[in-house]
C-alpha positions as CSV (number, residue, x, y, z in Angstrom):
1,M,-8.7,-25.0,-18.5
2,F,-11.2,-24.3,-15.7
3,G,-11.4,-20.5,-16.1
4,K,-7.9,-19.8,-14.7
5,K,-5.7,-17.6,-16.8
6,K,-2.2,-18.8,-17.4
7,Q,0.3,-16.5,-15.7
8,P,3.3,-15.4,-17.8
9,P,6.7,-16.6,-16.5
10,I,8.4,-14.2,-14.0
11,P,11.3,-12.5,-15.8
12,P,14.8,-12.6,-14.3
13,I,16.0,-9.6,-12.3
14,K,18.9,-8.3,-14.4
15,S,19.5,-4.8,-12.9
16,L,20.1,-3.4,-9.4
17,V,20.2,0.0,-7.9
18,A,22.3,-0.8,-4.8
19,E,21.9,0.6,-1.3
20,G,24.0,3.7,-1.0
21,T,23.2,4.7,-4.7
22,R,21.0,7.6,-5.6
23,I,19.7,8.2,-9.1
24,D,18.2,11.6,-10.1
25,G,16.2,11.0,-13.3
26,H,13.9,8.6,-14.9
27,V,14.8,4.9,-15.1
28,S,13.5,2.5,-17.8
29,F,14.2,-1.3,-17.7
30,H,13.6,-4.6,-19.4
31,D,12.8,-7.8,-17.6
32,G,13.5,-7.2,-13.9
33,L,14.9,-4.4,-11.7
34,R,15.6,-4.4,-7.9
35,V,15.9,-1.1,-6.1
36,E,17.7,-1.0,-2.8
37,G,18.9,2.6,-3.0
38,E,17.2,5.8,-3.8
39,V,15.6,6.9,-7.1
40,V,14.2,10.5,-7.6
41,G,12.3,10.1,-10.8
42,D,10.0,7.7,-12.6
43,I,10.7,4.0,-12.9
44,R,9.0,2.3,-15.9
45,A,9.3,-1.1,-17.4
46,I,9.6,-1.1,-21.2
47,Q,6.4,-3.0,-22.1
48,E,7.7,-5.3,-24.8
49,Q,7.6,-8.3,-22.5
50,S,6.6,-9.1,-18.9
51,S,8.5,-7.2,-16.2
52,I,9.1,-7.3,-12.5
53,L,10.1,-4.5,-10.2
54,V,11.2,-5.0,-6.6
55,I,11.5,-2.1,-4.2
56,S,13.4,-3.4,-1.2
57,E,13.0,-2.4,2.5
58,S,15.9,0.1,2.3
59,A,14.7,1.7,-0.9
60,H,13.2,5.2,-1.3
61,V,11.5,6.1,-4.6
62,T,10.1,9.6,-5.3
63,G,8.2,9.3,-8.6
64,Q,5.8,7.2,-10.6
65,I,6.3,3.4,-10.7
66,S,5.0,1.3,-13.6
67,A,5.6,-2.4,-14.3
68,D,3.7,-5.7,-14.7
69,H,4.6,-7.3,-11.4
70,V,5.5,-4.8,-8.6
71,I,6.8,-5.9,-5.2
72,I,7.2,-3.1,-2.6
73,N,8.7,-3.4,0.9
74,G,10.2,0.1,1.0
75,T,9.0,3.7,0.7
76,V,7.3,5.1,-2.5
77,K,6.2,8.7,-2.9
78,G,4.2,8.8,-6.1
79,P,1.6,6.8,-8.1
80,V,2.1,3.1,-8.6
81,F,0.8,1.2,-11.6
82,A,0.9,-2.6,-11.5
83,M,-0.4,-4.0,-14.8
84,D,-0.7,-7.6,-13.4
85,L,0.1,-8.0,-9.7
86,L,1.0,-5.6,-6.9
87,E,2.5,-7.2,-3.7
88,L,2.8,-5.0,-0.7
89,Q,5.2,-6.5,1.9
90,P,4.9,-5.6,5.7
91,K,7.2,-2.6,5.6
92,A,5.7,-1.0,2.4
93,R,4.9,2.7,2.7
94,I,3.2,4.3,-0.3
95,E,2.1,8.0,-0.5
96,G,0.2,8.1,-3.8
97,D,-2.6,6.5,-5.7
98,V,-2.2,2.8,-6.5
99,S,-3.6,1.1,-9.7
100,Y,-3.5,-2.7,-9.9
101,K,-5.0,-5.7,-11.6
102,A,-4.5,-8.0,-8.6
103,L,-3.4,-6.9,-5.1
104,E,-1.7,-8.9,-2.3
105,M,-1.2,-6.8,0.8
106,H,0.6,-8.0,4.0
107,Q,-0.3,-6.8,7.4
108,G,1.7,-3.7,8.3
109,A,1.8,-2.2,4.7
110,T,0.3,1.3,4.4
111,I,-1.1,3.3,1.6
112,T,-1.9,7.0,1.8
113,G,-3.9,7.4,-1.4
114,Q,-6.6,5.8,-3.5
115,L,-6.8,2.2,-4.5
116,K,-7.9,1.9,-8.2
117,P,-8.5,-1.5,-9.7
118,M,-7.6,-1.9,-13.4
119,G,-9.6,-4.1,-15.8
120,S,-11.6,-4.2,-18.9
121,A,-14.8,-2.1,-18.6
122,G,-17.9,-4.2,-18.3
123,M,-16.0,-7.6,-18.1
124,E,-17.4,-9.5,-15.1
125,E,-14.6,-12.0,-15.1
126,D,-11.9,-9.3,-15.1
127,K,-12.8,-8.1,-11.6
128,P,-9.6,-7.3,-9.6
129,T,-8.3,-9.9,-7.3
130,L,-7.8,-8.9,-3.6
131,K,-5.9,-11.1,-1.3
132,L,-4.8,-10.5,2.3
133,A,-1.6,-12.4,2.9
134,A,-1.5,-14.4,6.1
135,N,1.2,-13.6,8.6
136,N,3.1,-16.9,8.9
137,G,5.8,-15.8,11.3
């Protein structure tokens, strides 16, 4: 009502790559995916609806990541595309360029690459949102 955009509901996480599991190849998913193991290949959300991807502290991904809402607390070697929100938790380690619409980065997270905000060209109200998360612990 007052200039705030309504956020789509967060989809449920329906799939898991468990710790101790390694996938060699590309992964496509609907709704939500949690990675606790290792993926060597691209991870992409099928863009028919909103999506969430969680890369846990124990996870290692070598390849491109693409989803609406991306939460990283593990290691990613490759580019990251977050169409809505990218959350970088304290133990996130990214080696690659990061594209995002909104970014939340906790103290301790590291990025070796470029930060590239997404948005509509020339739209003043579509500037990316940057937020430094407070360390509450």
